[in-house]
matplotlib code that plots the C-alpha trace (Angstrom):
import matplotlib.pyplot as plt

x = [-167.1, -170.7, -172.2, -175.1, -178.7, -179.7, -176.8, -178.8, -182.4, -183.1, -182.1, -185.4, -186.0, -182.9, -184.0, -181.2, -181.5, -179.4, -177.9, -175.7, -177.6, -175.3, -178.0, -179.3, -183.4, -184.6, -186.4, -187.7, -190.4, -190.6, -194.0, -195.6, -195.5, -193.9, -191.3, -189.8, -192.6, -193.5, -191.7, -188.8, -186.5, -185.9, -182.1, -181.1, -178.9, -177.7, -180.0, -183.3, -181.8, -182.4, -182.1, -184.3, -183.2, -185.9, -187.5, -186.9, -188.2, -188.5, -186.2, -186.2, -185.5, -188.5, -189.0, -191.9, -190.9, -191.5, -188.6, -189.9, -188.1, -189.2, -187.3, -184.3, -186.8, -185.4, -188.0, -186.5, -188.7, -191.8, -192.1, -194.4, -192.6, -194.5, -193.4, -193.1, -192.4, -188.8, -188.5, -190.1, -191.5, -191.9, -195.3, -193.3, -195.2, -195.2, -192.1, -190.0, -189.4, -187.1, -187.0, -185.9, -188.0, -184.7, -184.9, -186.4, -188.7, -188.0, -190.7, -190.5, -190.3, -192.3, -193.2, -195.8, -198.0, -201.5, -205.1, -203.5, -200.6, -197.7, -194.4, -191.4, -187.6, -186.0, -182.5, -182.2, -185.9, -189.2, -191.7, -195.4, -197.5, -201.0, -204.2, -207.1, -208.9, -205.7, -202.9, -199.9, -196.7, -198.0, -201.3, -203.1, -205.6, -208.4, -209.7, -213.0, -215.2, -217.1, -213.9, -212.7, -215.8, -216.7]
y = [-212.9, -213.9, -214.2, -216.3, -214.7, -215.4, -213.3, -210.4, -210.9, -207.1, -206.6, -205.6, -203.2, -201.0, -201.7, -204.4, -207.9, -210.9, -213.6, -210.8, -207.9, -207.0, -205.7, -201.9, -202.1, -198.8, -196.3, -193.7, -196.2, -198.6, -197.5, -195.4, -192.6, -189.3, -188.4, -185.4, -182.8, -180.2, -182.5, -182.9, -186.1, -189.0, -189.8, -193.0, -192.9, -195.9, -197.9, -195.8, -192.3, -190.5, -187.0, -184.7, -182.7, -179.8, -178.5, -174.6, -172.5, -175.1, -176.0, -177.6, -181.0, -182.9, -179.5, -178.3, -174.6, -172.4, -169.9, -166.3, -164.7, -161.0, -161.5, -159.8, -156.9, -156.3, -154.0, -150.3, -146.9, -148.0, -150.9, -153.9, -157.1, -160.0, -163.4, -166.2, -170.1, -169.5, -165.8, -162.5, -159.9, -155.9, -153.7, -150.1, -146.6, -144.1, -142.6, -145.9, -149.0, -152.0, -155.0, -153.6, -150.4, -149.0, -146.9, -143.4, -142.6, -139.2, -137.2, -134.6, -130.9, -129.8, -132.3, -133.0, -135.8, -135.1, -136.1, -136.9, -138.8, -139.5, -138.5, -139.9, -139.4, -142.8, -143.1, -139.0, -139.0, -138.2, -141.0, -140.9, -143.3, -142.8, -143.5, -146.0, -145.1, -143.1, -143.8, -142.3, -141.4, -138.2, -139.8, -137.5, -140.1, -141.6, -145.2, -145.2, -148.0, -148.2, -148.7, -151.4, -153.2, -152.9]
z = [79.7, 80.1, 83.6, 84.5, 84.1, 87.7, 88.9, 87.3, 88.0, 87.8, 84.1, 83.0, 85.3, 84.0, 80.5, 79.9, 78.5, 77.7, 79.7, 81.4, 80.7, 77.9, 75.3, 76.1, 75.2, 73.5, 75.8, 72.9, 71.4, 73.7, 75.5, 72.2, 74.8, 73.0, 75.4, 73.3, 72.8, 70.1, 67.4, 69.5, 68.4, 70.9, 71.2, 73.0, 76.2, 78.2, 80.2, 81.0, 80.0, 76.8, 75.4, 73.1, 70.1, 70.1, 67.0, 66.4, 68.6, 71.6, 74.5, 77.7, 79.1, 76.6, 74.7, 76.5, 76.6, 74.2, 73.3, 73.4, 70.6, 72.1, 75.2, 73.9, 73.3, 69.7, 68.4, 68.9, 69.2, 70.5, 68.3, 69.4, 69.2, 67.9, 69.1, 66.1, 66.6, 65.2, 64.9, 65.8, 63.6, 65.0, 64.2, 64.3, 65.4, 62.6, 61.6, 61.6, 59.7, 59.3, 61.0, 64.3, 63.7, 64.0, 60.7, 60.7, 57.8, 56.1, 55.4, 52.1, 53.4, 50.0, 47.7, 44.8, 45.8, 45.7, 47.2, 50.6, 49.8, 52.0, 50.9, 51.9, 51.0, 50.0, 48.1, 48.2, 45.9, 46.9, 46.6, 47.1, 48.6, 47.6, 49.8, 48.6, 45.2, 43.7, 41.6, 39.5, 40.4, 42.4, 43.2, 41.0, 39.4, 40.8, 39.9, 38.1, 39.5, 36.1, 34.2, 36.6, 36.2, 39.9]

ax = plt.figure().add_subplot(projection="3d")
ax.plot(x, y, z, "-o")
ax.set_aspect("equal")
plt.show()
């Protein structure tokens, strides 16, 4: 049942139209203003209401608040947390590794590594990590710039 428009003179104030204010007008794209920030999607509600579906890494009524991925303090053993938009990474102190710096490196007690290489135990085997300019299983070879064409 429709009522005459003169009974509803303020339909447009409430973003409705029609002879009896029966048509709910769009809010999200009506003014060209971006209602949801940072890539959030505007979702129509009744009347002038709307909500935002925020992009990953954002929250708040209009997606205005960046989520700090480091709030939970995920980095262990003195690691420094680096906030990324949808994730985090940890810069580990020497002696630790892993996503959260929760894996202790095991240094070799005795090793065959040469030329100041770092020796670590990985899967029950010693592995040499060479300093720049050296290579080989035990870092025993030095690069020759003449042969490399440098």
